[in-house]
C-alpha positions in Angstrom: 62.4 -8.6 -20.8 62.6 -8.9 -17.1 60.4 -10.7 -14.6 59.3 -7.3 -13.2 57.8 -5.9 -16.4 56.6 -9.2 -17.8 55.8 -9.6 -21.5 58.6 -12.1 -22.1 58.1 -15.5 -23.7 58.4 -18.5 -21.4 58.1 -22.3 -21.8 57.1 -24.4 -18.7 57.3 -28.2 -18.6 55.4 -30.3 -16.1 52.7 -27.6 -16.3 49.5 -29.6 -15.8 49.7 -29.9 -12.0 51.6 -28.9 -8.9 54.4 -26.3 -9.1 54.3 -26.2 -12.9 50.6 -25.3 -12.9 51.2 -22.6 -10.2 54.2 -21.2 -12.1 52.2 -21.1 -15.3 49.5 -19.0 -13.7 52.0 -16.7 -12.1 53.7 -16.0 -15.5 50.3 -15.4 -17.1 49.4 -13.0 -14.3 52.6 -11.1 -14.9 51.8 -10.6 -18.6 54.1 -13.3 -20.1 53.4 -15.2 -23.3 53.4 -18.8 -21.9 53.8 -22.1 -23.6 52.9 -24.9 -21.3 53.9 -28.6 -21.8 52.9 -31.8 -20.1 51.6 -35.2 -21.3 48.0 -33.9 -21.0 46.3 -30.6 -20.2 45.3 -31.7 -16.7 44.7 -28.7 -14.5 45.6 -26.3 -17.4 42.1 -26.5 -18.9 40.6 -23.5 -17.0 43.7 -21.3 -17.7 43.5 -22.2 -21.4 39.9 -21.0 -21.4 40.8 -17.8 -19.6 44.1 -16.6 -21.1 44.7 -16.1 -24.8 48.4 -15.7 -24.0 48.6 -19.4 -23.0 49.3 -22.2 -25.5 49.4 -25.9 -24.6 52.0 -28.1 -26.4 51.8 -31.8 -25.4 55.2 -33.4 -24.7 56.1 -36.6 -23.1 59.6 -35.6 -22.0 60.8 -39.3 -21.8 60.1 -39.8 -25.5 63.1 -38.6 -27.4 61.3 -39.0 -30.8 59.0 -36.1 -29.8 61.9 -33.6 -29.4 62.0 -32.4 -33.0 58.2 -32.0 -33.3 57.8 -30.1 -30.0 60.6 -27.7 -31.0 59.0 -27.3 -34.5 55.6 -26.6 -32.9 57.1 -24.0 -30.5 58.9 -22.4 -33.5 55.6 -22.0 -35.3 54.3 -19.9 -32.4 57.3 -17.9 -31.4 60.7 -17.1 -33.0 62.4 -17.2 -29.6 62.1 -18.1 -25.9 63.3 -15.7 -23.2 63.0 -18.3 -20.5 62.5 -22.0 -20.2 61.5 -23.5 -16.8 62.1 -27.3 -17.0 60.1 -28.4 -14.0 58.6 -31.8 -15.0 59.5 -34.6 -12.6 58.4 -37.7 -10.8 59.2 -39.6 -7.6 59.3 -43.3 -6.5 60.8 -44.8 -3.4 62.9 -47.9 -3.2 61.8 -50.4 -0.5 64.8 -52.4 0.7 62.6 -54.5 3.0 61.1 -56.1 -0.1 62.7 -59.4 -0.9 63.0 -58.4 -4.5 63.5 -54.6 -4.6 62.2 -52.8 -7.7 65.6 -51.7 -9.2 63.9 -50.9 -12.6 62.6 -47.8 -10.6 66.0 -46.3 -11.2 65.4 -46.3 -14.9 61.9 -44.9 -14.6 62.8 -42.0 -12.4 66.0 -41.2 -14.2 64.2 -41.2 -17.6 61.8 -38.5 -16.4 63.9 -36.4 -14.0 67.2 -36.4 -15.8 66.9 -37.6 -19.4 63.5 -35.9 -19.6 65.2 -32.6 -18.6 68.0 -33.3 -21.2 65.4 -33.8 -23.9 63.7 -30.5 -22.8 67.0 -28.7 -23.1 67.4 -30.2 -26.6 63.9 -28.7 -27.5 64.4 -25.2 -26.2 68.1 -24.4 -26.7 67.9 -23.1 -30.3 65.0 -20.8 -29.3 66.8 -19.5 -26.2 69.8 -18.6 -28.4 67.5 -16.2 -30.3 66.5 -14.2 -27.3 68.2 -11.0 -26.3 68.6 -12.1 -22.7 67.9 -15.9 -22.4 67.4 -17.8 -19.1 67.4 -21.6 -18.7 65.9 -22.8 -15.5 65.9 -26.4 -14.2 64.3 -27.8 -11.0 66.4 -30.1 -8.8 65.5 -30.7 -5.1 66.6 -30.0 -1.6 66.6 -33.8 -1.2 70.1 -33.8 -2.7 71.5 -31.7 0.2 71.5 -34.8 2.5 70.7 -38.5 2.2 67.1 -39.7 2.8 65.9 -43.3 3.2 64.3 -44.8 0.1 65.3 -41.8 -2.0 68.0 -43.6 -4.0 66.3 -43.1 -7.4 64.8 -39.6 -6.7 67.9 -38.2 -5.0 70.3 -39.5 -7.6 68.3 -38.2 -10.5 68.0 -34.7 -8.9 71.7 -34.7 -8.1 72.4 -35.4 -11.8 70.1 -32.5 -12.7 72.1 -30.1 -10.5 75.5 -31.1 -12.0 74.2 -31.1 -15.5 72.9 -27.6 -15.1 76.2 -26.5 -13.4 78.2 -27.7 -16.4 75.7 -26.2 -18.9 76.1 -22.9 -17.1 79.8 -23.0 -18.1 79.2 -24.0 -21.7 76.2 -21.7 -22.4 77.9 -18.6 -21.0 79.5 -18.0 -24.5 75.9 -17.7 -25.9 74.8 -15.3 -23.1 72.4 -17.8 -21.6 72.0 -17.6 -17.8 71.4 -21.0 -16.1 69.6 -21.3 -12.8 69.1 -24.5 -10.7 66.1 -24.4 -8.3 66.1 -26.6 -5.2 62.6 -26.5 -3.6 61.9 -28.2 -0.3 58.6 -30.1 0.4 55.8 -28.7 -1.6 52.1 -29.8 -1.4 51.5 -31.4 -4.8 49.8 -34.6 -6.2 53.3 -36.2 -6.0 54.0 -35.4 -2.4 50.5 -36.2 -1.2 51.4 -39.9 -1.6 54.3 -39.5 0.9 53.8 -41.4 4.2 56.6 -39.6 6.1 56.8 -36.3 7.8 57.6 -33.3 5.5 59.0 -30.4 7.5 58.2 -26.9 6.4 55.7 -28.1 3.8 54.5 -25.2 1.6 51.7 -24.8 -1.0 52.5 -25.0 -4.7 51.4 -21.4 -5.1 53.9 -20.3 -2.4 56.7 -22.3 -4.0 55.9 -20.8 -7.4 55.8 -17.3 -6.0 59.2 -17.8 -4.3 60.7 -19.2 -7.5 59.3 -16.4 -9.7 60.7 -13.7 -7.4 64.1 -15.4 -7.1 64.5 -15.9 -10.9 64.4 -12.1 -11.4 68.0 -11.9 -10.3 69.0 -15.0 -12.2 70.9 -16.8 -9.4 73.1 -19.8 -10.1 71.1 -21.7 -7.5 68.1 -21.0 -5.3 67.3 -23.4 -2.4 64.3 -22.8 -0.3 62.9 -22.7 2.4 66.0 -21.6 4.3 65.0 -23.5 7.5 65.1 -26.7 5.6 68.5 -25.8 4.0 69.9 -25.3 7.5 68.5 -28.6 8.7 70.1 -30.4 5.7 73.4 -28.6 6.2 73.5 -30.1 9.6 72.6 -33.5 8.2 75.4 -33.2 5.7 78.1 -32.1 8.2 77.1 -34.5 10.9 76.4 -37.6 8.9 76.6 -40.1 11.8 74.0 -38.2 13.8 71.8 -37.8 10.6 72.1 -41.6 10.0 71.1 -42.4 13.6 68.0 -40.1 13.3 66.7 -41.1 9.9 67.9 -44.7 9.1 65.2 -47.3 9.6 65.7 -49.2 12.9 67.1 -52.8 12.7 64.3 -55.4 12.6 65.2 -58.3 14.9 63.2 -60.7 12.6 65.4 -59.8 9.6 
């Protein structure tokens, strides 16, 4: 059940917009049986009306009490999953110029990006174990490759995702489950459209989804893209003093 021939069974989270929606469409176009989850249908409505191989299963990934029900619902539709793409995520930025920074943001972002992904693994693992060649995919971010201003919550949550998937790769090998961590760069989605800063090498959600889909065929441990951004962040990581001088907010004389 490879990506090239299609006809596998895949579950995509965060499927109602952005990368998740584009990935869902790509899998459908390749002949996969797709189960799509998000809190609401959002942009999936047209696809649901067009493809009888698509099923929407609502899931608020931050709500642990839904895990059993979502797994049960998936199980009613399919005895196994060949692939799970855990893509749902959110982003907020910490403003340290605020006299009372919103530290609760750490909880909110971590509950979606990290614990939401953990809950999603809890849902799909039993079904992946029943596949002949299962593949677990999680979405981290290129943001973890070097420090960015105001990204304390987002970067920490996505770094947690990467390590969690790396450790899972070790523990799931005994079950024949391949684990891939995707690290996309800046992608034009409803989430990034709120950003007020420059986003180098910005790509469309369809472009990102196509790159992900193609890369997943070889089941890499990790796939970071675009490469130009990876190179820039490599420099930032290896020349941290220069990176700090370039990106850190300038000192305000009135502070």
